VEXVEX-540842 format. One record per residue (C-alpha): residue in three letters; z, x, y. Coordinates in pm, whole numbers, plus 50000, padded with zeros to 5 digits. Layout:
BEGIN
<code ala, zz Z, xx X, yy Y>
...
This chain:
BEGIN
<code met, zz 20065, xx 55277, yy 49855>
<code val, zz 19892, xx 55430, yy 49552>
<code phe, zz 19716, xx 55674, yy 49785>
<code ala, zz 20053, xx 55775, yy 49932>
<code ile, zz 20202, xx 55835, yy 49586>
<code ile, zz 19904, xx 56052, yy 49492>
<code leu, zz 19946, xx 56255, yy 49812>
<code ile, zz 20319, xx 56305, yy 49749>
<code ile, zz 20250, xx 56426, yy 49394>
<code leu, zz 19979, xx 56659, yy 49523>
<code asp, zz 20214, xx 56782, yy 49793>
<code leu, zz 20487, xx 56864, yy 49541>
<code leu, zz 20232, xx 57055, yy 49332>
<code ile, zz 20133, xx 57254, yy 49643>
<code ile, zz 20497, xx 57346, yy 49710>
<code ile, zz 20536, xx 57462, yy 49349>
<code leu, zz 20205, xx 57647, yy 49307>
<code lys, zz 20187, xx 57804, yy 49658>
<code pro, zz 19809, xx 57858, yy 49658>
<code val, zz 19808, xx 58077, yy 49972>
<code pro, zz 20079, xx 58348, yy 49980>
<code glu, zz 20096, xx 58373, yy 50362>
<code ala, zz 20158, xx 58000, yy 50408>
<code val, zz 20488, xx 57820, yy 50454>
<code tyr, zz 20577, xx 57542, yy 50210>
<code ser, zz 20837, xx 57277, yy 50285>
<code leu, zz 20926, xx 56913, yy 50228>
<code thr, zz 20811, xx 56832, yy 50582>
<code his, zz 20484, xx 56712, yy 50428>
<code val, zz 20665, xx 56454, yy 50216>
<code ile, zz 20859, xx 56328, yy 50518>
<code ile, zz 20536, xx 56283, yy 50713>
<code ile, zz 20377, xx 56090, yy 50428>
<code ala, zz 20686, xx 55866, yy 50419>
<code val, zz 20656, xx 55812, yy 50796>
<code val, zz 20288, xx 55721, yy 50762>
<code val, zz 20373, xx 55468, yy 50491>
<code leu, zz 20653, xx 55325, yy 50708>
<code val, zz 20422, xx 55288, yy 51007>
<code ile, zz 20143, xx 55125, yy 50805>
<code trp, zz 20384, xx 54888, yy 50631>
<code thr, zz 20559, xx 54794, yy 50956>
<code ser, zz 20232, xx 54754, yy 51142>
<code arg, zz 20075, xx 54527, yy 50884>
<code trp, zz 20359, xx 54334, yy 50723>
<code val, zz 20655, xx 54320, yy 50963>
<code ser, zz 20634, xx 54050, yy 51227>
<code ala, zz 20691, xx 54135, yy 51592>
<code ser, zz 20990, xx 53897, yy 51600>
<code asp, zz 21156, xx 54083, yy 51313>
<code phe, zz 21068, xx 54417, yy 51467>
<code phe, zz 21254, xx 54339, yy 51789>
<code tyr, zz 21504, xx 54064, yy 51710>
<code asn, zz 21616, xx 54128, yy 51354>
<code lys, zz 21920, xx 54352, yy 51405>
<code ser, zz 21917, xx 54471, yy 51045>
<code phe, zz 21555, xx 54582, yy 51064>
<code arg, zz 21610, xx 54768, yy 51391>
<code leu, zz 21844, xx 55003, yy 51206>
<code trp, zz 21535, xx 55192, yy 51085>
<code val, zz 21546, xx 55393, yy 51408>
<code val, zz 21899, xx 55527, yy 51345>
<code pro, zz 21814, xx 55799, yy 51090>
<code phe, zz 21522, xx 55915, yy 51305>
<code ile, zz 21739, xx 55936, yy 51616>
<code ile, zz 22009, xx 56130, yy 51429>
<code thr, zz 21752, xx 56360, yy 51268>
<code ala, zz 21583, xx 56429, yy 51603>
<code ile, zz 21915, xx 56522, yy 51764>
<code leu, zz 22024, xx 56743, yy 51473>
<code ile, zz 21691, xx 56926, yy 51457>
<code thr, zz 21703, xx 56986, yy 51833>
<code leu, zz 22055, xx 57127, yy 51816>
<code phe, zz 22021, xx 57338, yy 51503>
<code arg, zz 21659, xx 57451, yy 51525>
<code asp, zz 21596, xx 57825, yy 51551>
<code trp, zz 21652, xx 57907, yy 51919>
<code asp, zz 21422, xx 58206, yy 51871>
<code ala, zz 21140, xx 57976, yy 51758>
<code glu, zz 20778, xx 58087, yy 51776>
<code ile, zz 20695, xx 57828, yy 52042>
<code val, zz 20937, xx 57996, yy 52286>
<code his, zz 20755, xx 58329, yy 52259>
<code val, zz 20414, xx 58161, yy 52271>
<code tyr, zz 20484, xx 58031, yy 52621>
<code glu, zz 20667, xx 58344, yy 52724>
<code thr, zz 20357, xx 58555, yy 52652>
<code leu, zz 20139, xx 58287, yy 52810>
<code phe, zz 20328, xx 58311, yy 53140>
<code thr, zz 20304, xx 58690, yy 53128>
<code ala, zz 19928, xx 58674, yy 53063>
<code leu, zz 19872, xx 58430, yy 53350>
<code ser, zz 20077, xx 58646, yy 53589>
<code lys, zz 19848, xx 58938, yy 53505>
<code gly, zz 19534, xx 58731, yy 53561>
<code gln, zz 19439, xx 58735, yy 53193>
<code asn, zz 19253, xx 58452, yy 53022>
<code pro, zz 19478, xx 58330, yy 52735>
<code tyr, zz 19182, xx 58153, yy 52571>
<code leu, zz 18975, xx 58471, yy 52558>
<code glu, zz 19209, xx 58767, yy 52523>
<code pro, zz 19449, xx 58819, yy 52228>
<code val, zz 19765, xx 58808, yy 52437>
<code ile, zz 19958, xx 58516, yy 52286>
<code tyr, zz 20244, xx 58574, yy 52043>
<code his, zz 20222, xx 58425, yy 51693>
<code arg, zz 20468, xx 58462, yy 51407>
<code leu, zz 20341, xx 58467, yy 51048>
<code ala, zz 20523, xx 58338, yy 50743>
<code asp, zz 20648, xx 58685, yy 50646>
<code gly, zz 20807, xx 58729, yy 50990>
<code ser, zz 20544, xx 58969, yy 51118>
<code glu, zz 20397, xx 58930, yy 51465>
<code ser, zz 20036, xx 58863, yy 51555>
<code tyr, zz 19865, xx 58828, yy 51892>
<code ser, zz 19574, xx 58595, yy 51946>
<code gln, zz 19448, xx 58331, yy 52190>
<code phe, zz 19637, xx 58027, yy 52323>
<code asn, zz 19574, xx 57738, yy 52085>
<code tyr, zz 19679, xx 57443, yy 52305>
<code pro, zz 19465, xx 57275, yy 52575>
<code pro, zz 19537, xx 57369, yy 52939>
<code ala, zz 19731, xx 57055, yy 53042>
<code glu, zz 20015, xx 57195, yy 52832>
<code ile, zz 20053, xx 57477, yy 53081>
<code pro, zz 20146, xx 57333, yy 53427>
<code val, zz 20467, xx 57148, yy 53333>
<code tyr, zz 20630, xx 57442, yy 53157>
<code leu, zz 20492, xx 57695, yy 53406>
<code leu, zz 20641, xx 57496, yy 53695>
<code val, zz 20983, xx 57482, yy 53527>
<code tyr, zz 20960, xx 57854, yy 53450>
<code ile, zz 20881, xx 57933, yy 53815>
<code leu, zz 21160, xx 57710, yy 53946>
<code leu, zz 21428, xx 57838, yy 53708>
<code lys, zz 21293, xx 58195, yy 53691>
<code gln, zz 21369, xx 58203, yy 53318>
<code trp, zz 21230, xx 58076, yy 52990>
<code asn, zz 21409, xx 58005, yy 52664>
<code tyr, zz 21461, xx 57731, yy 52408>
<code gly, zz 21707, xx 57549, yy 52635>
<code val, zz 21456, xx 57537, yy 52921>
<code leu, zz 21193, xx 57399, yy 52683>
<code ile, zz 21432, xx 57125, yy 52570>
<code val, zz 21527, xx 57028, yy 52926>
<code ser, zz 21158, xx 57016, yy 53029>
<code asn, zz 21073, xx 56785, yy 52742>
<code leu, zz 21383, xx 56573, yy 52795>
<code ile, zz 21284, xx 56502, yy 53155>
<code ile, zz 20937, xx 56387, yy 53048>
<code asn, zz 21077, xx 56181, yy 52759>
<code ile, zz 21316, xx 56006, yy 52997>
<code leu, zz 21015, xx 55928, yy 53216>
<code val, zz 20838, xx 55785, yy 52910>
<code ala, zz 21140, xx 55566, yy 52829>
<code leu, zz 21164, xx 55455, yy 53193>
<code val, zz 20797, xx 55353, yy 53206>
<code phe, zz 20836, xx 55165, yy 52877>
<code ser, zz 21146, xx 54984, yy 53005>
<code ile, zz 20986, xx 54882, yy 53335>
<code lys, zz 20669, xx 54756, yy 53168>
<code thr, zz 20850, xx 54545, yy 52908>
<code pro, zz 21063, xx 54311, yy 53124>
<code asp, zz 21025, xx 54037, yy 52862>
<code leu, zz 21252, xx 54235, yy 52628>
<code asp, zz 21621, xx 54239, yy 52712>
<code trp, zz 21810, xx 54569, yy 52708>
<code asp, zz 22003, xx 54491, yy 52389>
<code thr, zz 21671, xx 54446, yy 52212>
<code lys, zz 21491, xx 54755, yy 52333>
<code leu, zz 21784, xx 54998, yy 52363>
<code pro, zz 21737, xx 55147, yy 52010>
<code tyr, zz 21370, xx 55206, yy 52082>
<code val, zz 21443, xx 55355, yy 52426>
<code leu, zz 21686, xx 55601, yy 52266>
<code leu, zz 21423, xx 55693, yy 52005>
<code leu, zz 21169, xx 55765, yy 52279>
<code ile, zz 21415, xx 55985, yy 52468>
<code val, zz 21527, xx 56212, yy 52182>
<code thr, zz 21204, xx 56242, yy 51985>
<code thr, zz 21034, xx 56581, yy 51936>
<code leu, zz 21219, xx 56768, yy 52211>
<code tyr, zz 21166, xx 57096, yy 52026>
<code tyr, zz 20785, xx 57099, yy 52052>
<code ser, zz 20544, xx 57117, yy 52345>
<code val, zz 20412, xx 56763, yy 52303>
<code ser, zz 20574, xx 56570, yy 52586>
<code thr, zz 20261, xx 56569, yy 52804>
<code val, zz 20046, xx 56399, yy 52542>
<code phe, zz 20344, xx 56176, yy 52455>
<code leu, zz 20352, xx 56054, yy 52815>
<code ser, zz 19973, xx 56012, yy 52821>
<code leu, zz 19969, xx 55807, yy 52500>
<code ile, zz 20250, xx 55576, yy 52612>
<code ile, zz 20088, xx 55514, yy 52951>
<code ala, zz 19750, xx 55450, yy 52786>
<code gly, zz 19915, xx 55221, yy 52530>
<code ile, zz 20093, xx 55023, yy 52802>
<code leu, zz 19760, xx 54974, yy 52980>
<code leu, zz 19628, xx 54817, yy 52659>
<code leu, zz 19937, xx 54601, yy 52606>
<code ala, zz 19811, xx 54269, yy 52732>
<code lys, zz 19531, xx 54196, yy 52486>
<code asp, zz 19181, xx 54300, yy 52391>
<code arg, zz 19039, xx 54127, yy 52694>
<code glu, zz 18845, xx 54297, yy 52971>
<code pro, zz 19098, xx 54514, yy 53159>
<code thr, zz 19113, xx 54518, yy 53536>
<code lys, zz 18943, xx 54794, yy 53733>
<code lys, zz 19288, xx 54938, yy 53804>
<code asn, zz 19369, xx 54949, yy 53433>
<code arg, zz 19035, xx 55110, yy 53350>
<code ile, zz 19096, xx 55385, yy 53606>
<code gly, zz 19446, xx 55431, yy 53469>
<code leu, zz 19310, xx 55463, yy 53115>
<code ile, zz 19053, xx 55718, yy 53230>
<code leu, zz 19327, xx 55932, yy 53385>
<code ala, zz 19571, xx 55890, yy 53094>
<code ile, zz 19308, xx 55968, yy 52830>
<code ser, zz 19185, xx 56269, yy 53029>
<code leu, zz 19537, xx 56408, yy 53063>
<code gly, zz 19606, xx 56348, yy 52694>
<code leu, zz 19285, xx 56519, yy 52583>
<code leu, zz 19374, xx 56813, yy 52805>
<code ala, zz 19721, xx 56834, yy 52648>
<code lys, zz 19676, xx 56791, yy 52271>
<code phe, zz 19396, xx 56704, yy 52032>
<code phe, zz 19616, xx 56418, yy 51906>
<code met, zz 19470, xx 56213, yy 52194>
<code leu, zz 19129, xx 56228, yy 52023>
<code pro, zz 19192, xx 55932, yy 51787>
<code phe, zz 19300, xx 55712, yy 52080>
<code ala, zz 19000, xx 55810, yy 52293>
<code ala, zz 18751, xx 55786, yy 52007>
<code ile, zz 18863, xx 55440, yy 51892>
<code tyr, zz 18893, xx 55305, yy 52246>
<code phe, zz 18540, xx 55401, yy 52346>
<code phe, zz 18393, xx 55323, yy 52003>
<code his, zz 18538, xx 54973, yy 52029>
<code lys, zz 18420, xx 54914, yy 52384>
<code ile, zz 18074, xx 55072, yy 52364>
<code ile, zz 17957, xx 55053, yy 52002>
<code glu, zz 18130, xx 54737, yy 51882>
<code lys, zz 18150, xx 54523, yy 52196>
<code his, zz 17837, xx 54662, yy 52364>
<code glu, zz 18013, xx 54695, yy 52697>
<code trp, zz 17776, xx 54960, yy 52827>
<code ser, zz 17968, xx 55017, yy 53151>
<code tyr, zz 18225, xx 55207, yy 52943>
<code phe, zz 17969, xx 55484, yy 52910>
<code ile, zz 18062, xx 55558, yy 53271>
<code asp, zz 18433, xx 55565, yy 53184>
<code ala, zz 18367, xx 55803, yy 52893>
<code ala, zz 18146, xx 56021, yy 53112>
<code val, zz 18418, xx 56044, yy 53378>
<code val, zz 18673, xx 56145, yy 53113>
<code leu, zz 18435, xx 56414, yy 52988>
<code leu, zz 18372, xx 56533, yy 53343>
<code ile, zz 18743, xx 56561, yy 53420>
<code val, zz 18806, xx 56753, yy 53099>
<code met, zz 18516, xx 56991, yy 53164>
<code leu, zz 18621, xx 57057, yy 53523>
<code val, zz 18978, xx 57140, yy 53421>
<code ile, zz 18884, xx 57377, yy 53139>
<code met, zz 18596, xx 57539, yy 53331>
<code pro, zz 18810, xx 57821, yy 53483>
<code phe, zz 18905, xx 57933, yy 53130>
<code gly, zz 18550, xx 57900, yy 52991>
<code trp, zz 18437, xx 57589, yy 52805>
<code phe, zz 18354, xx 57763, yy 52479>
<code asn, zz 18671, xx 57973, yy 52492>
<code val, zz 18892, xx 57662, yy 52509>
<code val, zz 18700, xx 57468, yy 52242>
<code arg, zz 18700, xx 57767, yy 52008>
<code ser, zz 19072, xx 57832, yy 52054>
<code thr, zz 19179, xx 57469, yy 52014>
<code ile, zz 18950, xx 57230, yy 51825>
<code leu, zz 18749, xx 57485, yy 51624>
<code phe, zz 19063, xx 57685, yy 51553>
<code asn, zz 19231, xx 57385, yy 51393>
<code leu, zz 18928, xx 57292, yy 51185>
<code asn, zz 18871, xx 57644, yy 51051>
<code leu, zz 19122, xx 57684, yy 50768>
<code asp, zz 19049, xx 58054, yy 50716>
<code val, zz 19106, xx 58152, yy 51079>
<code arg, zz 19415, xx 57936, yy 51114>
<code ser, zz 19590, xx 58092, yy 50815>
<code glu, zz 19507, xx 58444, yy 50935>
<code val, zz 19616, xx 58403, yy 51297>
<code thr, zz 19934, xx 58199, yy 51275>
<code thr, zz 20181, xx 58050, yy 51032>
<code tyr, zz 20006, xx 57799, yy 50809>
<code tyr, zz 20173, xx 57481, yy 50688>
<code phe, zz 19976, xx 57295, yy 50428>
<code asn, zz 19877, xx 56933, yy 50436>
<code pro, zz 19771, xx 56776, yy 50104>
<code ile, zz 19409, xx 56715, yy 50207>
<code ser, zz 19351, xx 57058, yy 50363>
<code ala, zz 19524, xx 57220, yy 50064>
<code leu, zz 19284, xx 57045, yy 49829>
<code phe, zz 18997, xx 57235, yy 49988>
<code tyr, zz 19183, xx 57559, yy 49921>
<code phe, zz 19227, xx 57464, yy 49556>
<code leu, zz 18857, xx 57384, yy 49523>
<code asp, zz 18752, xx 57687, yy 49731>
<code met, zz 18549, xx 57455, yy 49957>
<code arg, zz 18711, xx 57533, yy 50292>
<code thr, zz 18387, xx 57511, yy 50489>
<code leu, zz 18357, xx 57145, yy 50387>
<code tyr, zz 18698, xx 57050, yy 50525>
<code ala, zz 18582, xx 56972, yy 50881>
<code pro, zz 18290, xx 56741, yy 50788>
<code phe, zz 18509, xx 56571, yy 50525>
<code val, zz 18775, xx 56494, yy 50788>
<code ile, zz 18514, xx 56355, yy 51028>
<code ile, zz 18370, xx 56130, yy 50756>
<code leu, zz 18715, xx 56000, yy 50660>
<code phe, zz 18797, xx 55932, yy 51025>
<code leu, zz 18474, xx 55735, yy 51073>
<code ala, zz 18540, xx 55540, yy 50753>
<code ala, zz 18892, xx 55450, yy 50872>
<code thr, zz 18753, xx 55344, yy 51210>
<code ile, zz 18502, xx 55109, yy 51049>
<code ala, zz 18751, xx 54974, yy 50795>
<code thr, zz 18993, xx 54868, yy 51071>
<code arg, zz 18738, xx 54707, yy 51301>
<code his, zz 18886, xx 54357, yy 51253>
<code leu, zz 19230, xx 54457, yy 51386>
<code pro, zz 19356, xx 54431, yy 51746>
<code leu, zz 19270, xx 54747, yy 51937>
<code leu, zz 19622, xx 54884, yy 51986>
<code asn, zz 19721, xx 54805, yy 51629>
<code arg, zz 19409, xx 54981, yy 51508>
<code ile, zz 19488, xx 55289, yy 51715>
<code val, zz 19837, xx 55305, yy 51563>
<code leu, zz 19709, xx 55290, yy 51205>
<code ile, zz 19435, xx 55548, yy 51249>
<code ser, zz 19660, xx 55782, yy 51449>
<code ala, zz 19913, xx 55765, yy 51164>
<code phe, zz 19635, xx 55829, yy 50913>
<code cys, zz 19533, xx 56135, yy 51115>
<code leu, zz 19869, xx 56294, yy 51034>
<code leu, zz 19732, xx 56323, yy 50680>
<code leu, zz 19392, xx 56451, yy 50795>
<code phe, zz 19512, xx 56729, yy 51023>
<code pro, zz 19506, xx 57078, yy 50866>
<code thr, zz 19884, xx 57109, yy 50901>
<code pro, zz 20160, xx 56846, yy 50872>
<code glu, zz 20202, xx 56772, yy 51242>
<code asp, zz 20554, xx 56627, yy 51254>
<code gln, zz 20550, xx 56694, yy 51628>
<code tyr, zz 20345, xx 56374, yy 51668>
<code ile, zz 20585, xx 56143, yy 51485>
<code gly, zz 20741, xx 56042, yy 51818>
<code ser, zz 20399, xx 55953, yy 51961>
<code ile, zz 20322, xx 55745, yy 51652>
<code phe, zz 20649, xx 55556, yy 51686>
<code gly, zz 20584, xx 55501, yy 52057>
<code leu, zz 20242, xx 55350, yy 51988>
<code leu, zz 20387, xx 55139, yy 51707>
<code ile, zz 20651, xx 54994, yy 51941>
<code leu, zz 20387, xx 54911, yy 52202>
<code ser, zz 20161, xx 54749, yy 51942>
<code lys, zz 20451, xx 54525, yy 51841>
<code val, zz 20511, xx 54433, yy 52206>
<code ala, zz 20144, xx 54333, yy 52230>
<code glu, zz 20173, xx 54134, yy 51906>
<code leu, zz 20486, xx 53957, yy 52031>
<code arg, zz 20316, xx 53859, yy 52356>
<code leu, zz 20008, xx 53730, yy 52179>
<code ser, zz 20209, xx 53526, yy 51928>
<code ser, zz 20446, xx 53399, yy 52198>
<code pro, zz 20239, xx 53355, yy 52517>
<code thr, zz 20527, xx 53173, yy 52688>
<code ile, zz 20784, xx 53429, yy 52582>
<code gly, zz 20917, xx 53463, yy 52936>
<code asn, zz 21018, xx 53094, yy 52936>
<code arg, zz 21171, xx 53083, yy 52591>
<code ser, zz 21531, xx 53140, yy 52509>
<code lys, zz 21645, xx 53459, yy 52343>
<code asp, zz 21828, xx 53248, yy 52083>
<code met, zz 21502, xx 53090, yy 51968>
<code leu, zz 21341, xx 53430, yy 51924>
<code ile, zz 21641, xx 53560, yy 51735>
<code met, zz 21622, xx 53259, yy 51502>
<code glu, zz 21253, xx 53330, yy 51443>
<code gly, zz 21330, xx 53696, yy 51373>
<code asn, zz 21586, xx 53597, yy 51112>
């Protein structure tokens, strides 16, 4: 909590002082810090019974649902992301490599245009390209519809895989999953994270071969969609291989790496890594190429003029968080570190708030099942009494 207060104070100072003229400063950072605190507090100190069966507590989703809908409706319909994919489709139709050639539209803080490489992994491309080909048009509305379809699929998978929760109980969370972050291109990794989380739902026992294959595919798709899948993949394999010494998971990790390499090979391995991972870790390049939104930790390295140390500092903090949470259940641990990563990323990635909430919900399902192994045979009234 003290750490969060320090970050909020630092964030407010950043907004006031504006250390980099070409950057954009907003209260989004403060909202993200508040979300991180909410997730950590809920994950550690709110019981699973209260999370699902305390009607008063479940009201926490209401402001997020309303906010998500309002942002979707009133967001700039000429947003940068629309033009990013528009130029991407044009580049692909001409046979150009969007990870090598400067053909992708970017909008800087002063409103000026810049053209550079595509900064998202390739699994972001097929879904939107398919919709673009089918509808023969691309705009903000098409983006929203594309994401809405995938989010509905996410909610459907969640509903099917949680039969022990009645509809009255999970309806608020289903609605949250459907309306979250429709205005970004994050639905592919959102789907990957939820599927991977569901495969870890049961417990930290040895998963079946079917589940392991499913996790390999889900993690691979997520890594090929957004770098936000990295915390999940890193913690999962660190837990299995380093902590539990289950050496067969080296094969799983190798298959994930092979799938990723095969998919990005047509674009050039180095081209993709440079335009995605290295791009996000290099503060100088990021602020020059596209609009830069400060996060408190990345901003600190600007203040101290130590930008080259940002990447190793983030890696060290991530490893420290991984070790510090080693005693927690795997899914709960993934939720906490993924939330913490919202503070480590170079920009305040509010686009991943929906994914964080999805993982939090699944971790609470896992906690409920572990604390109530006979939940399917117990009455709803008993659980409600426990929640109250």
